[in-house]
C-alpha positions as a printed Julia matrix, in Angstrom:
511×3 Matrix{Float64}:
 -37.2    12.8   45.84
 -37.11   13.0   49.61
 -35.58   16.08  51.23
 -31.88   15.58  51.88
 -31.31   15.86  55.63
 -27.57   16.41  55.16
 -28.07   20.03  54.12
 -28.92   21.11  57.62
 -26.04   19.12  59.08
 -23.61   20.67  56.6
 -24.7    24.18  57.49
 -23.86   23.77  61.18
 -20.73   21.65  60.83
 -17.33   23.07  61.73
 -13.89   22.32  60.3
 -11.45   20.1   62.14
  -9.16   17.09  61.87
 -10.16   13.77  60.32
  -8.45   10.49  59.6
  -9.75   10.59  56.03
 -11.08   13.44  53.91
 -13.07   12.48  50.81
 -13.42   15.11  48.1
 -16.72   14.67  46.25
 -20.14   13.27  47.15
 -20.97   11.72  43.79
 -21.03    8.06  42.87
 -17.29    7.64  43.59
 -17.33    9.44  46.93
 -20.47    7.72  48.21
 -18.95    4.37  47.22
 -15.76    5.29  49.07
 -17.71    6.26  52.19
 -19.62    2.96  52.16
 -16.46    0.88  52.0
 -14.72    3.04  54.61
 -17.6     2.53  57.05
 -17.69   -1.2   56.33
 -13.97   -2.01  56.23
 -12.36    0.71  58.37
 -15.05    1.29  61.02
 -12.72    3.15  63.39
 -11.83    5.88  60.91
 -13.25    9.37  61.41
 -13.96   10.94  58.04
 -15.57   13.89  56.3
 -16.78   14.44  52.74
 -16.61   17.84  51.04
 -18.65   18.72  47.96
 -19.1    21.99  46.08
 -22.78   21.45  45.35
 -25.84   21.98  47.5
 -26.55   18.26  47.57
 -25.13   14.85  46.68
 -24.94   13.16  43.29
 -22.15   14.84  41.34
 -22.8    14.3   37.63
 -26.42   13.35  38.29
 -26.97   16.58  40.2
 -25.1    18.73  37.67
 -26.81   17.58  34.5
 -30.44   18.62  34.1
 -30.92   18.58  30.32
 -34.0    16.83  28.91
 -33.95   13.06  29.38
 -30.69   12.87  31.36
 -29.92    9.16  31.77
 -27.08    6.72  32.14
 -25.22    5.47  29.12
 -24.19    2.32  31.0
 -26.5    -0.31  32.43
 -27.19    0.12  36.14
 -26.4    -3.49  36.98
 -22.74   -2.61  36.42
 -22.92    1.16  36.89
 -24.55    0.57  40.25
 -22.49   -0.69  43.15
 -21.68   -4.34  43.66
 -23.06   -4.13  47.21
 -26.38   -2.47  46.35
 -28.82   -4.34  44.07
 -30.37   -2.42  41.2
 -34.04   -3.21  40.59
 -35.09   -0.73  37.9
 -34.6    -0.47  34.15
 -31.04   -1.12  32.94
 -30.72    2.37  31.46
 -31.91    4.72  34.18
 -32.94    8.35  34.39
 -30.84   10.81  36.36
 -33.63   11.07  38.93
 -33.67    7.29  39.44
 -29.9     7.24  39.92
 -30.13   10.0   42.54
 -32.8     8.01  44.37
 -30.52    4.94  44.29
 -27.6     6.97  45.7
 -29.84    8.43  48.38
 -30.81    4.92  49.48
 -27.13    4.0   49.82
 -26.55    7.12  51.9
 -29.51    6.39  54.15
 -28.49    2.75  54.61
 -25.05    3.82  55.9
 -26.02    7.2   57.43
 -23.48    8.83  55.13
 -25.28   12.16  55.12
 -23.94   13.03  58.58
 -20.4    13.02  57.17
 -21.03   15.37  54.21
 -20.45   19.11  54.13
 -21.96   20.7   51.07
 -21.03   23.93  49.32
 -17.4    23.39  50.31
 -15.1    24.01  47.34
 -11.59   22.7   47.99
  -9.01   25.28  46.92
  -5.66   23.96  48.19
  -4.2    20.75  49.56
  -0.77   20.87  51.22
   1.1    17.89  52.63
   3.6    18.29  55.44
   5.96   15.41  56.06
   6.92   16.93  59.42
   3.5    16.26  60.91
   2.27   13.71  58.35
  -0.88   15.66  57.58
  -2.73   17.19  54.67
  -3.89   20.75  55.28
  -6.99   21.56  53.25
  -8.36   25.01  52.49
 -11.92   25.19  51.25
 -14.33   27.98  50.42
 -17.92   27.83  51.59
 -19.96   28.77  48.56
 -22.94   29.72  50.72
 -21.07   32.24  52.9
 -17.86   32.95  50.99
 -15.68   32.24  54.02
 -12.55   30.09  53.92
 -12.41   27.05  56.2
  -9.55   24.74  57.04
  -9.26   21.01  57.66
  -6.45   18.57  58.33
  -6.46   14.88  57.55
  -4.13   11.92  57.5
  -5.35   10.58  54.16
  -6.83   12.44  51.2
  -9.25   10.55  48.94
  -9.94   12.34  45.64
 -13.38   11.28  44.38
 -14.46   14.58  42.83
 -14.79   13.36  39.25
 -12.68   13.91  36.19
 -14.23   16.9   34.44
 -14.88   20.54  35.3
 -18.51   20.82  36.41
 -18.69   24.6   36.16
 -18.13   24.76  32.4
 -18.49   22.31  29.52
 -16.24   22.26  26.49
 -17.41   24.46  23.6
 -15.03   25.17  20.71
 -14.67   28.75  19.49
 -16.28   29.17  16.08
 -16.26   32.27  13.94
 -19.39   34.38  14.23
 -20.77   32.86  17.44
 -21.48   36.32  18.81
 -23.65   37.11  15.78
 -26.15   34.29  16.31
 -29.45   35.84  17.4
 -30.61   32.95  19.6
 -29.22   31.24  22.71
 -26.18   28.94  22.54
 -26.49   26.31  25.26
 -24.12   23.66  26.58
 -26.01   20.69  28.1
 -23.77   20.69  31.17
 -25.17   24.07  32.25
 -28.75   23.76  31.0
 -30.91   26.85  31.69
 -34.05   26.14  33.69
 -36.05   28.59  31.6
 -34.99   27.44  28.1
 -38.12   27.41  25.93
 -37.68   25.21  22.87
 -41.34   24.57  22.09
 -41.93   25.03  18.37
 -38.31   26.08  17.81
 -35.76   25.0   15.23
 -32.82   23.49  17.08
 -29.35   22.5   15.92
 -27.5    20.11  18.23
 -23.76   20.04  17.57
 -22.37   16.63  18.46
 -23.38   13.01  18.21
 -22.27   11.34  21.43
 -24.32   10.01  24.32
 -25.5    13.47  25.41
 -26.83   14.36  21.95
 -28.4    10.92  21.58
 -30.19   11.45  24.9
 -31.51   14.98  24.68
 -32.58   14.91  20.99
 -35.36   12.29  21.34
 -36.48   13.93  24.57
 -36.88   17.32  22.86
 -38.08   16.24  19.42
 -41.83   16.15  20.11
 -41.84   19.78  21.3
 -39.48   21.29  18.71
 -40.49   22.14  15.17
 -37.36   20.31  13.99
 -33.95   19.23  15.32
 -30.79   18.88  13.24
 -28.0    16.76  14.67
 -24.83   18.28  13.21
 -21.8    16.07  13.55
 -18.25   16.5   12.38
 -17.79   12.75  12.46
 -20.2     9.89  13.24
 -20.47    7.9   16.45
 -21.1     4.18  16.88
 -24.52    3.53  18.38
 -26.06    0.37  19.67
 -29.6    -0.19  20.78
 -32.1    -2.59  22.23
 -35.07   -2.75  24.58
 -34.56   -1.03  27.91
 -35.0    -4.22  29.86
 -32.88   -7.19  30.83
 -34.48  -10.46  29.87
 -32.4   -12.51  32.3
 -33.35  -10.25  35.21
 -37.02  -10.48  34.26
 -36.86  -14.29  34.15
 -35.12  -14.51  37.53
 -37.71  -12.22  39.11
 -40.5   -14.46  37.79
 -38.78  -17.28  39.7
 -38.72  -15.19  42.91
 -34.93  -15.2   43.03
 -33.65  -12.76  45.7
 -32.66   -9.36  44.33
 -29.1    -9.73  45.66
 -28.67  -12.86  43.56
 -30.32  -11.3   40.52
 -28.01   -8.29  40.74
 -24.88  -10.42  40.86
 -25.98  -12.93  38.21
 -27.07  -10.24  35.74
 -23.96   -8.2   36.51
 -21.73  -11.13  35.62
 -23.74  -11.91  32.51
 -23.47   -8.32  31.25
 -19.75   -8.19  31.98
 -19.16  -11.45  30.1
 -21.01  -10.16  27.02
 -19.26   -6.79  27.25
 -15.88   -8.5   27.43
 -16.6   -10.52  24.31
 -17.69   -7.39  22.42
 -14.73   -5.35  23.65
 -12.15   -7.95  22.64
 -13.85   -8.7   19.33
 -13.93   -4.96  18.56
 -10.14   -4.9   18.81
  -9.45   -8.11  16.9
 -12.3    -8.32  14.36
 -13.9    -4.87  14.25
 -15.74   -5.5   10.96
 -17.91   -8.14  12.63
 -18.97   -5.71  15.37
 -19.52   -2.92  12.84
 -21.88   -5.02  10.79
 -23.89   -6.06  13.83
 -24.24   -2.43  14.93
 -25.22   -1.29  11.42
 -27.7    -4.12  11.05
 -29.77   -2.93  13.99
 -29.79    0.69  12.75
 -30.96   -0.43   9.3
 -33.86   -2.24  10.96
 -35.07    1.14  12.2
 -34.14    3.4    9.29
 -34.34    1.06   6.3
 -31.78    0.04   3.7
 -32.18    3.33   1.8
 -30.9     5.48   4.67
 -27.43    6.97   4.13
 -25.39    4.92   6.59
 -22.38    7.2    6.2
 -23.98    9.23   9.0
 -23.4     6.3   11.35
 -20.08    5.01  10.02
 -17.15    6.39  12.06
 -13.57    6.39  10.81
 -12.32    4.64  13.96
 -12.98    1.08  15.14
 -15.75    0.26  17.63
 -14.82    0.96  21.26
 -11.94    3.26  20.33
 -14.44    5.71  21.8
 -17.43    4.86  23.98
 -20.36    3.2   22.26
 -23.43    5.4   22.76
 -26.44    3.35  23.81
 -29.88    4.27  22.45
 -32.55    2.53  24.58
 -35.58    1.36  22.62
 -34.12    2.99  19.5
 -35.61    6.36  20.46
 -33.11    8.44  18.45
 -33.66    6.35  15.33
 -37.44    6.52  15.73
 -37.19   10.34  15.73
 -35.03   10.32  12.6
 -37.44    7.92  10.9
 -40.4    10.15  11.74
 -38.74   13.18  10.14
 -38.62   15.16  13.4
 -34.83   14.86  13.41
 -32.33   15.04  10.58
 -28.62   14.24  10.57
 -25.98   16.37   8.87
 -22.36   15.2    8.71
 -20.25   18.23   7.92
 -17.9    20.76   9.48
 -18.81   24.22  10.69
 -17.62   27.13   8.57
 -19.1    29.82  10.81
 -22.12   30.9   12.8
 -24.5    33.4   11.24
 -27.41   35.38  12.74
 -29.76   32.73  11.3
 -27.87   29.6   12.31
 -24.79   27.68  11.15
 -23.12   27.7    7.75
 -21.34   24.43   7.03
 -18.14   23.95   5.04
 -20.2    22.5    2.19
 -22.21   25.74   2.0
 -25.45   24.59   3.62
 -27.15   27.0    6.01
 -28.72   25.21   8.97
 -31.32   27.63  10.26
 -31.87   27.61  14.0
 -33.57   29.43  16.83
 -31.44   27.6   19.43
 -28.01   25.98  19.13
 -26.96   23.31  21.61
 -23.26   22.46  21.83
 -23.13   18.82  22.96
 -19.38   18.96  22.39
 -18.01   17.31  25.51
 -16.33   18.46  28.67
 -13.08   19.8   30.05
 -10.9    17.2   31.7
 -10.1    18.26  35.26
  -8.66   15.2   37.01
  -7.65   16.9   40.28
 -10.52   19.35  40.62
  -8.53   22.54  39.94
  -7.04   22.15  43.42
  -3.56   23.58  44.02
  -1.48   20.74  45.5
   1.78   21.02  47.41
   4.02   18.39  48.96
   6.43   19.75  51.56
   6.13   23.24  50.13
   6.64   22.28  46.47
   3.79   22.53  43.95
   2.7    19.24  42.38
   2.29   19.06  38.6
   0.25   15.92  38.1
   1.18   15.85  34.43
   4.77   15.1   35.48
   4.28   12.42  38.15
   3.77    8.72  37.48
   0.63    6.82  38.3
   0.78    3.91  40.71
  -1.65    1.39  39.18
  -3.92    4.29  38.24
  -4.78    4.89  41.93
  -1.94    6.87  43.52
   0.86    9.14  42.3
   4.63    9.03  42.65
   5.96   11.41  45.27
   2.5    12.2   46.67
   1.95   10.67  50.14
  -1.33    9.44  51.57
  -3.46   10.34  48.57
  -5.59    8.27  46.25
  -7.27    9.46  43.04
 -10.32    7.96  41.37
 -10.53    7.38  37.64
 -13.01    4.83  36.37
 -13.13    2.7   33.25
 -13.56    4.03  29.75
 -15.4     1.02  28.31
 -16.76   -0.89  31.27
 -18.99    1.07  33.65
 -17.14    3.71  35.67
 -18.32    2.25  38.96
 -16.75   -1.14  38.38
 -13.4     0.52  39.08
 -14.81    2.59  41.95
 -15.51   -0.64  43.84
 -12.04   -2.04  43.14
 -10.06    1.09  43.99
 -12.05    1.8   47.14
 -11.44   -1.73  48.39
  -7.7    -1.28  47.8
  -7.6     2.04  49.67
  -9.36    0.52  52.67
  -6.9    -2.36  52.63
  -4.02    0.14  52.52
  -5.4     2.19  55.43
  -5.75   -0.92  57.6
  -2.25   -2.07  56.63
  -0.77    1.29  57.64
  -2.44    0.97  61.04
  -1.15   -2.57  61.45
   2.49   -1.61  60.8
   2.29    1.75  62.59
   2.88    3.82  59.45
   2.05    7.51  59.33
   2.58    7.87  55.59
   2.76    5.83  52.42
   4.39    7.32  49.33
   4.63    5.63  45.92
   8.29    6.24  45.06
  10.29    5.64  41.9
  13.02    3.1   42.52
  16.42    3.22  40.89
  15.32    0.76  38.21
  12.29    2.96  37.44
  14.07    6.23  36.76
  15.02    5.43  33.14
  11.74    3.76  32.16
   9.67    4.89  29.21
   7.08    7.61  29.77
   3.64    7.42  28.15
   0.32    9.24  28.16
  -2.33    8.14  30.64
  -4.13    6.39  27.77
  -2.76    5.51  24.32
  -4.52    7.34  21.52
  -4.63    4.12  19.51
  -6.51    2.51  22.36
  -8.95    5.33  23.19
  -9.06    8.53  21.14
 -11.99   10.49  22.62
 -11.56   14.25  22.22
 -11.75   15.1   25.93
  -8.91   12.71  26.68
  -6.7    14.02  23.9
  -7.35   17.65  24.89
  -6.54   17.06  28.54
  -3.96   14.27  28.53
  -1.24   16.69  29.66
  -3.13   17.06  32.96
  -3.05   13.35  33.75
  -0.24   11.42  35.45
   2.21    9.58  33.22
   2.46    5.83  32.75
   5.69    3.91  32.84
   6.59    0.86  30.78
   6.36   -1.61  33.66
   4.42   -2.22  36.86
   3.59   -0.69  39.25
   3.69    2.52  37.17
   0.94    1.41  34.84
  -2.76    1.89  34.28
  -5.02   -0.28  32.18
  -8.53    0.61  31.07
  -9.34   -3.11  31.05
 -11.59   -4.21  33.9
 -11.07   -7.85  33.0
  -7.4    -7.54  33.91
  -7.81   -5.32  36.97
 -10.59   -7.34  38.6
  -7.94   -9.93  39.49
  -4.91   -7.63  39.62
  -5.99   -4.97  42.12
  -7.31   -7.26  44.89
  -4.06   -9.26  44.7
  -1.64   -6.3   44.88
   0.88   -6.65  47.68
   0.9    -3.83  50.21
   4.56   -4.64  50.84
   5.52   -3.52  47.33
   9.0    -1.97  47.5
   7.73    0.98  45.44
   5.58    1.96  48.44
   7.69    3.79  51.02
   6.18    3.75  54.49
   7.27    6.13  57.23
   6.55    5.34  60.9
   3.83    7.42  62.48
   5.2    10.4   64.41
   4.02    8.98  67.73
   5.81    5.72  66.9
   9.03    7.63  66.21
   8.67    9.45  69.55
   8.16    6.16  71.37
  11.26    4.73  69.69
  13.37    7.72  70.74
  12.19    7.46  74.34
  13.0     3.75  74.37
């Protein structure tokens, strides 16, 4: 990958005031910067990121085979055609993001190794005051901005989620979480136990299997997998016809979204049909004699994410005997490995805990509004984009079934529309505010457990804003509803309280 020129710019940059401050230079933040440059060209903005370079998740994760678990025609941006394989490596995604940055000269706006510590809003001067720590020097730096755009991701990058099991300290080998993969981990010829069966496990196992003596995938409960060739037949056909890449991207994107919608809705209404189709493909790899209980979850398809296995690589490893699957619970760790509840000892030289992440929706930043701390678990979400009682701030949370970036594009477009509207009406602040008719409404978790029951969401739901029982205090994980809803939202909603800009108030007093 080409050397990132933003590093030098970040080192010499100084704090100051900006119209917009974007937290995070991953796929959400880069998408926000693109739309801000395109739709609000007069805005002066800065991006802060804790890492040494851009990319967020794709910079953080370095475990073997790191790749997307969504196709890049929808995980990529709507404005930037994807021309590679549908399921892409982390390196390819970083190259794609770097092209977006170079196209828009976004690198000049980014300041790396800036960890945001506090964000304090003052209604008196209609500004956010931001305190950040420079991880390269240790010094604290300060910024002010009119609008704060939270694009830092939804999980804690510094530490993955690993449950506490009895005897972990007695295990004689390394215990590794994929999120913080050691550069010097030597697994050649080693016996490895991977705890977990989600997308991370399904990715790293086939990419380690040839070098290990054996890998055991230990799962408490199975995951739904689906597979196919890592190619898109429609895209290939259109390229043979010399169709422009911009058209191919949009046509294939729409085709994938239509198929995904059909599968998503059918999973909710007729889950047995989807189950059988998923199981059918696995049997084609592993044969009818394989114990399918290892791939038969207790929940319906899409109640958690479907883990995609490109070219059936995980199943090929199982079929070859390089990988085995054990469905059991952990009794305790031993010096030799893991003892399961059924009494089986899984011997290991290395244990990998592919057990998920810690939800961290606001980046561990201490927020205040007019001197009062904000508990985001007690505020209400405004269409899943803003929060009640918190002025001039937008948060980014993508979709749980459709590609994350499909919502990035929608939310970023709304924020740009809002910023331009505030300029047009001379507003200095915009605060989603509960109306009288909202104060007695029902209060619900960010996502219903019956709708989506992934462990990370259930562990961290108390950190997320609440949902009400009516709009605008709602959030849906359904792209097929929001794709029409969000672009049509009125900026004159009476739940949005605008305050005139301070200079406008001064002009009115003088008049």
